[in-house]
C-alpha positions, -999 to 999 in steps of 0.1 A, spaced: 273 -671 523 287 -704 511 274 -729 486 272 -765 498 260 -800 490 239 -808 520 225 -844 518 225 -843 480 206 -809 479 221 -775 470 222 -753 500 234 -718 508 251 -718 542 252 -687 564 255 -680 601 217 -686 603 219 -721 589 212 -738 555 188 -726 529 176 -751 503 181 -734 469 154 -754 451 128 -746 477 139 -709 480 136 -704 443 104 -724 437 121 -750 415 140 -726 393 171 -747 401 170 -784 407 178 -801 440 212 -814 430 243 -793 432 257 -806 399 227 -792 379 233 -758 394 268 -757 378 252 -763 345 232 -731 349 259 -712 368 253 -678 352 216 -678 360 225 -688 396 250 -659 399 222 -635 388 201 -647 417 216 -629 446 191 -636 474 161 -657 479 128 -639 474 104 -665 488 97 -655 524 85 -690 531 120 -704 525 138 -703 558 172 -715 569 175 -747 589 202 -758 613 231 -776 596 238 -812 603 275 -812 593 275 -850 590 253 -846 559 278 -822 541 289 -840 509 314 -833 481 307 -799 466 315 -812 431 301 -848 427 313 -849 391 346 -833 384 350 -814 352 388 -809 352 416 -813 377 446 -789 377 478 -797 395 501 -767 402 534 -767 419 567 -749 421 583 -774 398 552 -777 374 570 -762 344 600 -787 348 577 -817 350 556 -805 320 588 -801 299 602 -834 311 570 -851 299 571 -832 265 539 -813 274 532 -776 269 525 -753 298 491 -737 294 487 -700 295 455 -686 311 433 -717 316 396 -708 320 383 -722 353 347 -733 356 326 -744 386 335 -779 394 372 -776 384 396 -787 411 430 -771 417 456 -787 439 491 -781 448 519 -800 464 530 -796 500 552 -765 505 588 -770 517 594 -771 554 562 -789 565 552 -824 573 576 -854 572 603 -834 554 607 -810 582 633 -814 610 618 -818 635 586 -831 620 555 -810 623 522 -827 614 487 -812 615 469 -819 648 432 -823 654 415 -790 658 440 -771 637 429 -753 606 444 -749 572 433 -721 549 441 -722 512 432 -694 487 437 -682 452 434 -645 447 404 -636 426 388 -671 429 381 -679 465 393 -698 495 387 -730 514 391 -736 551 395 -770 566 395 -778 603 410 -812 610 393 -838 632 402 -873 644 389 -899 619 368 -928 628 
């Protein structure tokens, strides 16, 4: 199962469709995904819906929104992170606690994109999977923009 922001409502996504968390838990959690992060521990304790009236509905992917409407912190990590931090006179943190809503991003690894000879750019239909061991993963399939 995956957590999603479906049309400004918190949803659990599975092969069977989308389950509205507020409906499934009888209002224990609010409709918005941001409020869920504020009671994250309580949400983690809830492992499965108990309300048999709550059923999954088909997913309209055009209504999937940003999973974190309000960012808490943004972390940039790269191969040359330490060099840049020292250059700017900043310390390099050791063991930063991550919370729901934090965003981690990295630079592009060497040998891809415009810096490659010959160039290799992502094409529609291709998928990129990123992961951090012990935290999770994200998979993105690319489409042609409008």
